[in-house]
C-alpha positions in Angstrom: -1.9 5.6 22.1 1.5 7.3 22.9 4.8 6.6 21.9 6.3 5.8 25.1 3.4 3.8 26.4 3.5 1.8 23.0 7.2 1.4 23.4 6.5 0.0 27.3 4.3 -2.0 26.0 6.7 -3.8 23.5 8.9 -4.0 26.4 6.7 -6.0 28.4 5.2 -8.5 26.4 8.7 -9.3 25.4 9.9 -10.3 29.1 6.9 -11.8 28.9 7.5 -13.9 26.0 11.1 -14.6 27.0 9.3 -16.0 30.5 6.7 -18.1 28.5 9.6 -19.4 26.3 11.8 -20.4 28.4 9.0 -22.1 30.8 9.5 -25.2 28.9 5.4 -26.4 29.2 4.6 -25.4 25.5 3.8 -27.6 22.7 5.6 -27.4 19.3 3.1 -25.3 18.0 3.1 -22.7 20.4 6.8 -22.5 20.7 6.9 -22.0 16.6 3.8 -19.0 17.4 5.8 -17.1 20.4 9.0 -17.6 18.7 7.6 -15.9 15.5 5.5 -13.3 17.8 9.2 -12.3 19.7 10.9 -12.3 16.6 8.9 -9.2 15.3 9.5 -7.3 18.2 13.0 -7.7 19.3 14.3 -5.3 16.7 11.7 -2.6 18.4 13.2 -3.8 22.4 17.2 -4.2 20.2 16.5 0.2 19.1 15.6 1.1 22.6 17.6 -0.1 24.3 20.6 1.1 21.7 18.9 4.2 22.4 18.8 4.4 26.3 22.6 3.4 26.0 23.5 6.7 24.0 21.3 8.5 26.9 23.2 6.7 29.6 26.1 8.1 27.7 24.7 11.3 26.8 24.3 12.1 30.6 28.0 10.4 31.9 29.9 12.5 28.9 27.9 15.9 30.3 29.0 15.2 33.7 32.2 15.3 32.7 32.6 18.3 31.4 30.4 19.8 34.2 33.0 18.3 36.5 35.8 21.1 37.4 37.8 18.9 39.2 38.7 17.1 35.3 41.6 18.1 33.3 41.0 20.0 30.5 41.9 17.4 28.1 39.2 15.3 29.2 36.7 18.4 29.1 37.9 18.8 25.1 37.3 15.3 24.2 33.7 15.3 26.1 33.5 18.2 24.7 33.9 16.6 20.5 32.4 13.1 22.1 29.5 14.8 23.2 28.4 16.6 19.5 28.8 12.5 17.9 26.6 10.8 21.0 23.7 13.5 20.1 24.3 13.1 16.7 23.7 9.1 17.0 20.8 9.7 19.4 18.6 12.0 17.4 19.2 9.6 14.7 18.6 6.4 16.5 15.7 7.9 18.0 13.6 8.0 15.0 14.6 4.8 14.0 12.6 3.9 17.0 9.6 6.1 16.4 9.2 4.5 13.3 9.6 1.4 14.3 7.0 2.2 17.0 4.4 2.9 14.2 2.2 0.2 14.5 1.9 -2.0 11.2 -0.9 -2.0 8.7 -1.7 -5.6 8.4 -2.8 -5.6 5.3 0.8 -4.6 3.8 2.1 -7.7 3.4 -1.0 -9.0 1.4 -1.3 -9.3 -2.0 -3.7 -7.2 -4.3 -6.6 -7.1 -7.0 -5.6 -3.6 -8.7 -8.8 -2.4 -10.8 -8.3 -0.4 -13.9 -10.9 2.2 -15.4 -11.5 4.7 -17.9 -12.7 7.7 -16.8 -13.3 10.8 -18.3 -12.0 11.4 -22.1 -14.0 8.6 -24.3 -11.0 6.3 -26.3 -8.7 8.0 -25.1 -8.9 7.4 -21.3 -9.6 4.1 -22.4 -6.0 3.8 -24.3 -4.6 5.6 -20.9 -5.9 2.6 -19.1 -4.3 0.6 -21.1 -0.9 2.4 -20.3 -1.2 2.3 -16.6 -2.3 -1.2 -17.1 0.6 -2.3 -18.8 3.0 0.3 -16.7 2.1 -1.9 -13.5 2.1 -5.2 -14.6 6.0 -3.7 -15.9 6.5 -2.9 -12.5 5.7 -6.0 -11.1 8.1 -7.5 -13.2 10.8 -5.4 -12.2 9.7 -5.9 -8.1 9.5 -9.9 -9.3 6.2 -9.9 -8.8 3.7 -12.3 -10.3 0.6 -10.3 -12.3 -2.4 -12.6 -13.2 -5.1 -10.7 -15.3 -8.5 -11.9 -13.8 -10.1 -9.9 -16.6 -9.9 -7.5 -19.5 -13.2 -5.4 -20.9 -11.9 -4.1 -24.3 -13.0 -1.4 -26.9 -12.4 -1.3 -30.8 -9.4 0.7 -30.7 -7.3 -1.3 -28.1 -8.1 0.8 -25.7 -8.9 -0.5 -21.9 -13.0 0.3 -20.8 -11.9 -2.2 -17.5 -9.1 -3.9 -16.3 -7.7 -6.5 -13.6 -4.8 -8.0 -12.4 -4.2 -10.0 -9.0 -0.6 -9.2 -8.3 1.1 -11.8 -5.9 4.4 -11.5 -3.8 6.8 -9.8 -1.2 4.9 -6.7 -0.1 2.8 -5.5 -2.7 0.2 -3.8 -0.9 3.2 -1.7 1.1 4.0 -0.6 -2.0 0.6 -0.7 -4.2 -1.9 1.2 -2.1 0.1 4.4 -2.6 -1.8 3.8 -6.7 -5.0 4.3 -5.8 -7.1 7.4 -7.3 -7.3 9.2 -10.5 -5.0 9.4 -12.6 -4.6 12.4 -15.2 -3.3 12.0 -18.7 -2.2 15.4 -20.9 -1.3 14.4 -24.8 -2.9 15.0 -28.1 -4.7 12.2 -29.0 -3.8 10.0 -31.8 -7.4 10.3 -33.5 -6.5 14.3 -32.5 -5.8 16.1 -36.4 -5.3 20.2 -35.5 -2.6 18.8 -32.3 -4.3 20.3 -29.8 -3.8 18.8 -26.2 -6.7 16.9 -24.4 -7.0 16.0 -20.9 -8.0 12.9 -20.2 -8.3 10.5 -16.9 -8.7 6.5 -15.4 -9.2 5.6 -11.8 -7.0 2.9 -10.2 -8.6 1.4 -6.9 -5.9 -0.9 -5.6 -8.0 -3.8 -3.1 -6.3 -6.1 -0.9 -6.4 -10.3 -1.4 -8.8 -11.4 1.1 -8.8 -15.0 1.8 -13.0 -16.7 3.2 -12.0 -16.1 6.9 -11.2 -12.6 6.2 -14.9 -11.4 5.1 -18.4 -13.8 5.8 -20.3 -14.1 2.8 -23.5 -15.5 3.5 -24.7 -17.3 0.3 -27.9 -16.5 1.1 -26.9 -12.6 0.4 -25.9 -13.7 -3.5 -28.1 -13.4 -6.2 -25.6 -15.3 -9.0 -26.3 -15.2 -12.8 -24.7 -17.5 -16.0 -24.8 -16.4 -19.4 -22.6 -16.5 -22.7 -20.0 -14.4 -22.4 -19.7 -11.5 -25.3 -16.7 -9.6 -26.9 -17.0 -6.1 -28.1 -19.8 -4.8 -30.1 -21.8 -8.1 -28.2 -21.1 -10.6 -30.4 -21.3 -14.2 -28.7 -17.8 -15.9 -27.9 -18.5 -19.2 -26.7 -21.4 -21.1 -27.1 -21.9 -22.1 -22.9 -23.1 -20.2 -20.1 -19.9 -19.9 -18.8 -20.0 -16.1 -17.7 -21.0 -15.2 -14.3 -22.5 -13.0 -12.8 -23.0 -12.3 -8.9 -24.4 -9.4 -7.1 -24.4 -9.2 -3.4 -27.3 -7.8 -2.4 -27.1 -6.3 1.0 -24.7 -4.0 -0.4 -25.2 -3.7 -4.1 -22.2 -4.5 -5.2 -21.9 -6.4 -8.5 -18.7 -8.5 -10.0 -18.8 -10.2 -13.3 -16.4 -12.5 -14.5 -16.2 -14.3 -18.5 -12.3 -14.5 -19.6 -11.8 -17.8 -18.7 -14.0 -20.3 -20.6 -14.9 -22.9 -17.0 -17.9 -21.5 -15.2 -16.5 -22.3 -12.0 -13.0 -20.6 -12.8 -15.1 -17.2 -13.4 -17.3 -18.3 -10.5 -13.8 -18.4 -8.6 -12.3 -15.4 -9.8 -15.1 -13.1 -9.7 -15.8 -13.8 -5.5 -11.7 -13.3 -5.1 -12.8 -9.6 -6.2 -16.4 -9.8 -4.5 -14.3 -10.1 -0.9 -12.0 -8.2 -2.1 -14.6 -5.2 -2.3 -16.4 -6.4 1.1 -13.1 -5.9 2.6 -12.5 -2.8 1.6 -16.2 -1.7 1.8 -15.8 -2.7 5.7 -11.8 -1.1 6.1 -13.5 2.1 4.8 -16.4 2.0 7.6 -13.7 1.9 10.1 -11.2 4.0 8.9 -14.8 6.8 9.1 -15.1 6.2 12.8 -11.3 6.7 13.2 -12.1 9.9 12.1 -9.4 11.4 9.3 -6.2 9.0 9.3 -7.6 8.7 5.5 -8.1 12.3 5.0 -4.7 13.5 6.3 -2.5 10.9 4.9 -0.8 11.2 1.2 -2.6 7.9 0.2 -5.4 8.2 1.1 -6.7 5.3 -1.5 -10.3 7.8 -2.5 -11.1 6.7 -6.2 -12.0 10.6 -7.0 -8.7 12.5 -5.6 -6.8 13.6 -8.3 -3.4 11.9 -7.3 -0.8 12.4 -10.3 -0.5 13.9 -14.0 1.6 12.5 -16.7 1.8 15.5 -19.4 3.6 13.8 -22.3 3.9 17.0 -24.3 6.3 17.9 -21.5 7.4 14.7 -20.7 7.0 15.1 -17.2 4.9 13.0 -14.4 3.3 14.9 -11.0 2.5 13.8 -7.8 0.0 15.8 -6.5 -0.1 14.5 -3.2 3.5 15.5 -2.2 4.3 17.7 -5.1 6.9 16.1 -6.5 7.5 16.6 -10.4 9.8 13.7 -12.1 10.9 14.4 -16.3 11.0 10.9 -17.0 8.3 9.8 -18.5 8.8 7.5 -20.7 10.9 5.7 -18.0 7.9 6.0 -15.3 5.4 4.9 -18.0 7.9 1.4 -18.3 8.0 0.4 -14.6 10.8 1.8 -14.0 10.3 5.4 -12.4 7.7 4.4 -10.0 9.3 3.9 -6.9 10.7 7.3 -6.8 7.1 8.1 -6.3 5.8 5.7 -4.0 9.2 5.7 -1.8 8.5 9.6 -1.1 4.9 8.6 -0.3 5.4 6.0 2.5 8.0 8.0 3.6 5.4 10.9 3.9 3.1 8.3 5.1 4.8 7.1 8.0 6.0 11.1 9.0 2.3 11.7 9.4 0.9 8.3 11.5 4.2 9.4 13.5 2.8 13.1 13.5 -0.9 11.4 15.2 0.8 8.9 17.9 3.3 11.7 19.3 -0.2 13.2 19.6 -0.2 11.0 22.6 -3.6 9.1 23.7 -6.1 8.5 21.3 
């Protein structure tokens, strides 16, 4: 849908909602529902009015300049004013266009973050630990809640795989740009020759979904219970509390053993399964809508190398926006991540705006 058509649709809906709300025939629940929708589209309508008034002012000012009957002083004043009006019009029109970009319904959701060690053996697992801690600290700075779902450790303290639930305001809107392959370049602690190694870890950001968002048929599930085990395979529990859930149609397998209660492990496993199935469905829909995800800075493609952390040089480079920051320590501590995410979010908006501006499609 083109920008103009999208705007007209919103303005028409605003009039419709105002008419419905003034009818006096609504239940209290309907009043809340329609008032909420009106409050959401209100800023767009207000911005459209502002742009319309600026366009009217510009037209009137041009008429003053072109009217030969006007005195020179008035024309000079109008010439000075027209520059200011044009600047304001450009700025406010840009704001209106960004407001017209369709909102991603998932942006308000919490997220499940999955981090897995990739190529690089023990060093990759240690880097996965660094990333997991980085996001934990970042969540703290954002006043988000960071709850560990599961951690699979290796002997030297690295994470083979780690998952957490991050809850708060607009978590997915920010964190969605972190999906992909993160690469590290540094001298491992076990390297005696001082040679720099390159390792990698994958980050997946999944929106947390509810039962109503994903329909899971019980007959499609194969559920196994077993005794949980720690590093090296030793048993850490005397009861069958660990849970493995296989979603047969998709082949997705989720295991959970961090809790002592089988019920809690099953609940956590189902939460992760719902998120993965939801992501699978979203990916199918995105594929059908052609190249929208491929054009984006943060496609969420786990095979895409998105960022490199170079410890010897103290720099971090995001390859999607060609942004390099020489503040590795701050970023690893979660403090410098916003600079990347803000840039990625802005690029995302520009990309979506370009798609929207192409007209109907």
